[in-house]
N, C-alpha and C positions, 0 to 999 in steps of 0.2 A: 503494500499500498504505500502510495506516494506520501512524502512528509505533510504536505500541505492537506490531504485529504484527512490523513490521520488527527490532523489539529482540529480539523472541522468536524470530525466525529467526537472528538474529546470534549470540545467546546460545547457541544450542540445542548446538551442537557442543562448547563448552568444558564446559556442563554434563554432556551426555552423556560425554564424555571423562573426566571427574571421576569419574563412575559406574562407567564399565567399567574404568577403572584403579585406582581406590582403593575406592569403596565396594563394587562386588562382591568384589574380594579380600580386602577388610576382613571383609565379612560371611562368606565361605567360611571363610576361616581362625579366624575368632573362633567360629564354629560348628563346626567340627570340632573345635578344641580343646576347647571347652565341652562338646561332646558325650562326649569322651572322659573329661573330667573328671566329668561328670554319671553316666556309666556305672560309673565307678569308686567315685563316692561312693554311689550306689544300692547296689552290692554290700557295700561297707561298712556300711551301715545295715542291711542285710538279712542280712548272714553274717559280720559282722567281729568282732573281739574287742570288748569293752566300752569300753576306752581309746580305740579307733579310731572306734567308734560315736560317742563324745562328740564327738570331733574335728570328725566330720563334718556332726553335728548343729549344733554352733556355727558352722561353714561356713556352712551353709543358712540359719541365724538370722539371721547378720551380714549376707549378701548380700541375702537377702530381705527385710530389715528397714531397710535403707538404701537412698535413692535412688540411682540407677545414676550420674547426674550427679555427686553427691558422691563416689562411687567413683571416677570418673575423675578428678575434681579432686586426690584424695588420693593417686593413682599418680603422675600427671603433676607435679603442683605440690608435694605434700606430700613425697614420698619424697627429693627431691633434699636435704632438710634432714637427712636421715640419711645422707647421702652416695650415694645410689642415685640416678642420672640416666638417664632411659629418652627416646628419641625419641620422637616425638608417635605414629607409628604403630605402634611396641611397645607404648606405653602403652595406645593403645586396644585393641588386640588381647588384652592383658593384662585390660584391665576388662570388656570385652563376655564374654571366655571366662569368667571368674569368674561373671558374672550368668547366662549361658548354663547355666553347669554348675550353677549352686544351683537354678534353677529347674528344670530338666529332670530333675535327679536325682529330685527327687519325681515328675515324668511316669513316670519309668522304674521306680523304685519301686512305685509304684502298678500300673504295668502287670503286674510280675512278681506282686504280690501277688494280682492278680486272676485269676489262673491257678489253677483247683481244684485242690486237694490230692491229686485222683486221677490226674493227669497227672504228679505226681512219683511217687506210688505205682507207676503202671505203668511207669515208668522203671526204678523200683528192681526191680521185679519182673522185668525183662529183665536183670538184672544190672549197671547201669549205677551209677557213682560218683554222689556228688551234683554235682560239676563237671561230667560228662557228662551227666547230666539237665537240668542248667541249660542246657548249650549246645545240645543236640541237640532237647530237647523243649520247654523250657519259655521260653527266649529268642526262638526263631522266632515262638511264639504271642504272647509280649508284645509283640514287634516291631509287628505287625498293630494290637494295641489302643492302642500309644503312637504310632504313626504319624500321626493327625491332630493331635494336640496338639504333636509334633515340629514338624511342618511349619507349624503357625501359629507356633511360635516362632521358625522360620527366617524367615518373613514378617516378623514384628514385627522381627527383629533388623535386616533390612535397611532398614527405618525409624527404629531408634534408631541408627543410625549417623551420623544427622546430628547427634548430640551429639558426636561427634568434631570438629566444627567449633570447640568452645571448645578444643580441644588442637593447634589449628591444622592438622589434618589436611585435606588440599585436597579433600576429598570433594563431593558435588554441593551440599549448603547451604552449605559454605563458598566453594565457586566462585561462587553465587549471591550470597552478602554480599559479595564482592569486586567481583564485576560492579556489583551495585546503589549500591556506595560511590562508583563512577564516574560512573553515568549518573543517580543519583539517582532510580531507578524501582523501588523495593522492592516494591512490590505485585505489579509485572509479573514480575519475578525469582524473588520466592517462590512466585507461583502456578505458574509454569512449572517450578521445581523439584519442587512438589507433585505437578503432572502427572507427571513423569518417574518420581517415587517411586511413583505410583498406576500406571503402566504396568508397572515392574518387580514391583509386588505382586500384579497381576493375571495377569501371566504365571506367576508361582510358584504363585499360586491355582489355575491352570488346571492347569500340573504336577501338583499335589497330589491334585487330584481324580482324573486319570488313573491315578497312582500306586495310588490309593486302590481305584479299579476293578480295576486289575491284580492285585493282591494280593488283592481279593474272588475273584476269578475262580478265582485259584490255589488258594485254600483250599476252594472249591466242587470243582474238579477233584480235588483230593487226598481230599476226604470222597468223592467218587464212586468213587475206586478204592482 
């Protein structure tokens, strides 16, 4: 067996372990929190009082206008200067969640605004309040519109978690860095890490396609009845 292949085989489990124990949970936790924040932010921008709209707009402007890496550095290395000390994993989750929330709030807002006014009017004609119309009529349709963009955001996030290595979170890329510092084979280790990210992304992309197909079939079934 060639030396490079032997190294890849030997390092496969440590990299996979880092992915399963740190990268995947970090991605899921950050996306779940970020999606909740995105939903609230989108609703505030659509229906909130003017002062709350301004705050939401500032949050989206700030996060979208600054690099994610800088945001992570500010949270982990900058906040201790004002007495706020976070462990690496918590800092990473906060940073990724804020980033996901800002970007996906625009996705959700756009999806809600894409629903024709006739859907609101039909709901009102049935005696629904605005919140009931939003919950029962508008959001289910908006979810189908937003799904592709939200799924792409989730796939992008699993790759962006490699930035958590700068916070010493022992995810895939940080594990590859650690092994490369001992073996002096950065090309092999970083290539293997890239391949693992590629596998994770491919699995998620396949799941996205299947989910879109199922939602499309469900929508057709409802129209037929």
